[in-house]
N, C-alpha and C positions, 0 to 999 in steps of 0.2 A: 276501634276504641278498646282500650285495655280494661279488662274486668278486674275489679278489686275484691278480694276476699278478706274477711275479718282476720285479724291476727289472733294469736292465742290469748293475748292479754285482753283484747276486745271481746272475744268469745267468753272468756271467764267472767268479765264484768257483766256481760249481758245475761249469762246464766245465773248470776247472783241476784239480779234484780227481782225475779219472782219471789224469792225467799224474803227479801226485804219488804216487798209489797204485801205478801201474805202476813208477815209479822205486824205490819202497821194496821191491816184490816182487822186482825184478831184483837189487837189492842183497842180498836175502836168499838168492837161489838161485845166484849167481855169485860165486866167491871165488878170489883169486889165491894162488899158492904163497907160503907164509910167513905168511899171515893165519890167524887163528883160525877154526875151523869154527863156523858159527852154529847148525848143526842136525845131529844124529846121523843117519846114513843112508848110502846109496850115492851116491858122487860120481863124475862122469864127466869125464875131462880132455879139453881141446881140445889139438890138436897145437900145439907151440910155434911161434911165428913166427920166421922167419929172414930174412935179407936176400934170399935167393934165392926162398924160398917165398911171400913176400908175407904178407898177414894170416893170423892163425890160423884154421884150419878144423876142423870136427868130425873126430875120428879115425874111420876106418872100423871097424866093429865087429870084422871078421875080422882086420885087420892092426894096428889102433891099440892104444894102451895100454888095459889092462883097467880097469874101474871099481874103486874102492876103497871099503871101508866105513870111514868116519871118524867118530869120536865128537865130540860137541859140546865145544868148547874146545881140541881138538887143533890142532896147526899143520898146515895143508894142505901135503902133500908135493910134491916136484918129480917130474917124469916123465922118467926116463932122464937125470937130472942137470941138466935144464933146467926153468926155471919154466914154469908152465902156468896156465890159467884153468880152474877146476873148476865144473861145472854140477850142480845137484841132480837134474835130470832128464836122461835120455838125450838127446844131441843128435839132431836130426831129419835 
C-alpha cells in the first residue's frame, strides 16, 4: 500500500486552522461594552484604558470592578460609566 503524505498546500491549510480557531474563540470570550452578550454567565471587566494609564490591564480582584452575571443577548454594561472589555473567564 502506498503511503500518502500531505502536499505543501494541504500542510499550509492545516497550519492556518489553529489561528482561525483561536480567533473565533477569542471573539466568543471577549466582548466590548455596548455589544450583545454571546453567552450567559459571569463576565470579568478589564480596567478602562486612559491616556495616562496606557493600555487596559486586568483589574485586581480586591480593588477592581466585580464580575457580573450577564444573560445571552443582553447589552454588555459599562464599568463606572466608562466602556470596558469583558472577558468570559477571570483575567490571570
